[in-house]
C-alpha positions in Angstrom: 0.0 0.2 0.0 1.4 3.4 -0.9 0.8 5.7 1.9 1.5 9.5 1.0 0.5 12.1 3.4 -0.9 15.4 2.7 0.7 18.3 1.2 -0.2 20.1 4.4 1.9 17.7 6.4 5.1 19.2 5.1 4.5 22.0 7.0 4.6 20.4 10.0 8.4 18.7 11.1 8.5 16.6 14.0 9.6 18.5 17.1 13.4 18.7 18.0 12.2 17.9 21.6 11.9 14.5 20.9 15.3 14.2 18.7 17.0 15.5 21.6 15.0 13.4 24.0 16.6 10.7 21.9 20.4 12.0 22.1 20.6 12.5 25.8 19.3 8.9 26.4 21.9 7.7 24.4 24.5 9.4 26.2 23.1 8.4 29.5 23.3 4.8 28.1 27.3 5.5 27.6 27.0 6.6 31.5 26.8 10.3 31.0 24.6 11.7 33.9 22.0 13.9 31.9 20.7 17.1 33.2 17.1 18.0 30.9 16.5 21.8 31.3 14.4 21.2 27.8 10.8 21.0 28.2 8.8 23.9 30.1 7.0 20.9 32.1 7.1 21.7 35.9 9.1 19.3 37.7 7.4 20.7 41.2 4.1 18.7 42.2 0.9 20.0 42.5 -0.5 21.0 45.9 -1.5 18.3 48.3 -5.3 19.2 48.3 -5.5 18.9 44.5 -4.2 15.9 44.1 -6.5 14.8 46.7 -9.5 15.9 45.7 -8.7 14.4 42.7 -8.2 10.9 43.6 -11.5 11.4 45.6 -13.6 12.6 42.4 -11.9 10.2 40.6 -13.7 7.0 42.9 -17.1 8.5 42.0 -18.7 6.4 39.5 -20.9 8.8 38.1 -17.6 11.2 37.4 -17.1 9.8 34.0 -19.5 10.9 31.5 -18.7 13.5 29.4 -18.6 17.2 29.9 -19.3 18.5 26.7 -18.0 21.6 28.0 -16.1 23.6 31.4 -18.4 22.8 33.9 -20.1 25.2 36.2 -18.0 25.1 38.7 -14.8 25.5 36.8 -16.0 28.7 34.8 -17.2 29.9 37.8 -13.6 29.2 40.0 -12.2 30.9 36.7 -14.3 33.7 36.8 -13.6 34.5 40.5 -9.8 34.4 39.6 -9.4 37.2 37.2 -11.8 39.0 39.5 -9.4 38.9 42.5 -6.0 38.3 40.7 -6.5 40.4 37.9 -9.4 43.0 39.1 -11.1 42.0 36.1 -14.8 40.7 35.6 -16.0 38.1 33.8 -19.3 36.6 32.8 -18.6 32.8 33.4 -20.7 31.8 31.0 -20.3 33.8 28.1 -16.8 34.9 29.0 -15.0 31.7 29.6 -14.1 28.9 27.5 -12.8 25.4 28.8 -9.4 24.0 26.3 -7.6 20.9 26.5 -4.7 22.7 27.4 -3.4 25.7 26.0 -1.5 23.8 23.1 -5.1 23.1 21.6 -6.7 25.9 22.2 -3.6 28.0 20.6 -3.8 25.4 17.5 -7.5 25.5 17.0 -8.2 29.4 17.5 -6.9 30.3 13.9 -9.1 28.2 11.9 -12.2 30.1 14.0 -10.9 33.4 12.4 -9.0 33.0 9.9 -8.9 32.0 6.1 -5.9 30.7 3.7 -4.5 33.4 2.8 -5.2 35.6 5.9 -2.3 37.6 8.0 -1.2 36.7 11.2 0.6 38.8 13.2 3.1 37.1 15.7 7.2 36.9 16.6 10.0 35.5 15.6 11.5 33.9 18.1 7.8 32.6 19.3 6.7 29.4 20.2 6.2 26.7 18.7 2.2 26.3 19.1 1.5 29.4 17.0 3.2 28.4 13.9 0.7 25.1 13.7 -2.5 26.8 14.3 -1.0 29.1 11.7 -0.3 26.3 9.4 -3.5 24.8 10.2 -5.7 27.6 8.8 -3.5 28.1 5.6 -2.8 31.8 6.7 0.7 33.6 6.6 2.9 34.6 9.1 4.2 38.5 9.3 6.8 38.4 11.9 6.5 41.5 14.5 10.1 43.0 15.4 11.8 42.1 19.0 14.6 44.0 20.0 16.7 44.5 23.2 16.0 48.1 23.6 12.5 48.0 23.9 12.9 44.9 26.6 12.1 42.6 23.8 8.2 43.5 23.7 6.7 43.4 20.1 6.9 46.5 18.2 4.0 47.6 16.6 5.2 51.0 15.1 7.3 48.4 13.1 4.8 46.8 11.1 4.2 48.3 7.7 0.5 50.0 7.2 -0.2 47.5 4.0 0.2 44.4 6.6 -1.1 45.6 9.2 -4.5 46.8 7.0 -4.5 43.0 6.0 -3.9 41.4 9.6 -6.6 39.0 10.9 -5.1 38.2 14.2 -2.1 38.9 16.8 -0.7 36.8 18.8 1.4 37.8 21.7 2.6 36.0 24.7 4.2 38.2 27.9 6.2 37.1 30.0 7.3 35.3 26.6 8.4 31.5 25.9 11.4 32.0 24.9 12.2 35.0 25.5 10.3 36.6 28.7 9.8 39.7 27.9 7.1 41.6 30.8 4.2 43.6 29.9 2.7 46.9 31.1 -0.4 48.5 31.0 0.8 51.0 29.0 2.0 48.7 25.8 -1.9 46.4 26.5 -2.9 49.6 26.0 -1.0 50.4 23.1 -1.8 47.4 21.4 -5.6 47.6 22.2 -5.4 50.8 20.2 -3.5 49.1 17.5 -6.4 46.3 16.9 -9.3 48.5 17.0 -7.4 51.0 14.5 -6.8 48.0 12.0 -9.9 45.6 13.3 -7.6 42.8 14.4 -8.6 40.3 16.8 -6.0 39.8 19.6 -4.6 36.4 21.6 -2.5 37.6 24.3 -1.0 33.8 26.0 -0.8 34.4 29.6 0.9 31.0 30.6 3.4 32.5 32.5 1.4 35.1 34.3 2.1 33.8 37.8 5.7 33.7 37.2 7.0 36.8 38.7 10.1 37.3 40.5 9.5 40.7 42.2 6.3 43.4 42.5 2.7 42.5 41.8 3.3 40.4 38.7 2.5 41.1 35.2 -0.4 42.7 34.2 -3.4 40.9 32.2 -4.2 42.0 28.4 -7.7 42.5 29.7 -6.8 45.3 32.0 -6.3 47.4 29.4 -8.9 49.7 28.6 -11.2 48.2 25.6 -9.1 45.0 25.5 -12.8 43.1 25.6 -13.5 44.6 22.5 -10.8 43.4 20.9 -9.7 40.1 22.0 -9.1 37.0 24.3 -6.5 35.3 26.7 -5.5 32.1 27.0 -4.2 30.6 30.3 -3.1 27.4 31.0 -3.3 25.3 34.8 0.0 23.5 33.7 2.7 25.6 34.0 1.6 27.6 37.4 -0.4 25.0 39.1 1.9 22.0 37.9 -0.6 20.4 36.4 0.8 20.4 32.8 -0.4 16.0 32.2 -4.1 17.1 33.1 -4.2 19.5 30.2 -6.5 21.9 31.4 -6.7 25.6 30.2 -8.9 27.9 29.2 -9.5 31.6 27.2 -11.6 34.7 28.5 -12.3 37.9 27.2 -14.9 38.8 24.4 -18.5 37.1 24.2 -18.7 36.8 20.4 -15.0 35.7 19.7 -15.9 33.3 22.9 -19.0 31.6 21.3 -17.8 31.6 17.7 -14.8 29.2 19.4 -17.3 27.9 21.4 -18.8 26.6 18.0 -15.7 25.3 16.6 -15.1 22.9 20.3 -18.5 21.3 19.7 -17.1 19.5 16.6 -13.7 18.5 18.1 -14.3 17.4 21.3 -16.6 16.6 24.4 -14.8 17.9 27.6 -12.7 17.1 29.7 -12.6 14.7 32.6 -14.8 16.5 35.2 -12.6 15.5 38.2 -9.6 17.6 36.6 -12.2 20.8 36.1 -13.1 20.3 39.7 -9.4 20.0 40.7 -8.7 23.1 38.6 -11.5 24.9 40.4 -9.9 24.1 43.5 -6.6 25.4 42.8 -7.7 29.0 41.1 -9.7 29.6 44.7 -6.3 28.8 46.1 -3.5 30.4 44.0 -2.3 32.6 46.0 -1.2 29.6 48.5 0.2 27.3 45.5 2.0 30.2 43.5 3.6 31.6 46.4 6.1 28.9 46.4 6.4 28.7 43.0 7.2 32.1 43.0 10.0 31.7 45.5 11.5 28.4 43.8 11.8 29.8 40.4 12.9 33.0 41.3 16.0 31.6 43.5 16.4 29.2 40.3 16.5 32.1 38.1 18.6 33.8 39.8 21.4 30.9 40.2 21.3 30.4 36.4 21.8 33.8 35.2 24.5 34.3 37.6 26.1 31.4 36.6 25.8 32.3 32.9 27.6 35.6 33.6 30.0 33.8 35.4 31.4 31.8 32.1 30.7 34.4 29.6 27.5 33.9 28.2 25.0 36.8 27.4 21.0 36.7 28.6 18.4 38.4 27.8 17.3 40.5 31.4 13.9 38.8 32.9 11.8 39.6 36.2 9.9 36.9 34.9 9.0 33.6 33.0 10.2 30.1 33.7 12.8 30.2 31.0 16.1 31.8 30.2 17.0 32.7 26.8 20.7 32.9 26.5 23.1 33.5 24.0 26.2 31.3 23.9 29.9 32.5 22.9 30.9 30.2 20.1 31.0 30.5 16.6 28.5 27.4 15.6 24.3 27.1 14.7 22.6 26.6 17.8 20.9 22.9 16.5 24.8 21.6 16.4 25.2 23.5 19.8 22.4 22.0 21.5 23.8 18.6 20.2 27.6 19.2 21.5 26.4 20.5 25.0 24.3 16.9 25.5 28.0 14.9 24.1 30.0 17.1 25.8 28.2 18.2 28.9 25.2 16.1 29.3 23.2 19.3 29.5 19.7 19.3 27.3 19.1 22.7 25.7 16.8 23.6 23.2 18.7 25.2 20.5 17.1 28.9 19.7 15.9 28.3 15.7 13.5 25.7 17.0 11.3 29.2 18.0 12.1 30.7 14.5 15.0 31.8 12.5 16.2 35.1 14.8 16.6 32.5 17.8 20.2 31.6 15.8 23.0 32.1 18.1 20.7 31.2 21.3 19.2 28.1 23.4 16.5 28.3 25.7 16.9 26.9 29.0 14.2 25.8 31.4 14.2 26.5 35.8 13.0 22.8 35.9 16.2 21.3 38.1 16.6 22.2 41.6 19.4 24.6 42.3 21.9 22.7 43.0 21.3 20.8 39.8 21.7 24.1 37.6 25.1 24.7 39.1 26.3 21.9 38.6 25.2 22.0 34.3 26.6 25.7 34.7 30.0 23.8 35.6 29.8 21.3 32.6 29.0 24.3 30.7 32.4 25.8 31.5 33.9 22.8 30.4 32.5 23.2 26.7 35.2 22.7 23.4 33.5 24.1 20.6 
């Protein structure tokens, strides 16, 4: 039988994470101790009260039916969380949408609003799921410039007028992955004004909103005046609440846009296991207890890693949040080759910058997902690289 993939499959290349893992496993089999700083999967377990509730709810024989959408319990917990943490009022019935993790929401969302050939504004580098969604919709990406002088905030003024006029959707991610730039209310106000002027839908990916190291944390996009008129915010419990494997997230904002997404999702899935939604609601209602520990842990790790990189002559993007460090290595070698050399010579797994876009050449993304003692060990090993 001659099995031929669709032409569209040529746009979806195998993710490099699997290749890095496979190579790391080979080196480990040779006796190398591996320090994996690649995937942004939290190493901290979910809070005990979340685990206990999930275990108890899972015992109920009537907990295994379709939920179809977000439960009333979950949607209302999201609304309470936004009111308490972000000072944003949400209608739990019309302005909240459950998704099966943010990856699912991000990849499917462009289908709901964009036709083939439409322009979607994003950044380079950017989280890999954005391009997957753009490809799936048959849309075209236009990359908003990032620069160090602006604190790596996407420069809207650099978008040509003819591009802005044609654009249908803008995807932002602050604090970012892989570059952890921090937003401000002034910046988000600029985004809203730009979107209104050019009739562009805005999707802000707030997956790292609880990862901040000082102050009151980054503002929500929905804090900006008029934000609900032009867009939405997506957030996940994967990172902030260590529920990555549970695959639970949500989109909030403009009710008309949410309704369009509900229509799409009614054709894609039948909701999420009800005990997971109950556990997620509990997590949101007790976010302060849970995320205080998270911030303390990741702040310490960030300090250890960045100071260590400075000592061995690496550069990095300054940040006051996020769960990654965007680092420029001091070797004349492409980022993919460097990543494999780092595994071979030092046993340290990092993600090459070009995995997130062509502008990532010369960089690696380092995840703060190991104890600080292991991060210190990783720095010592990277210092010995001979490339």
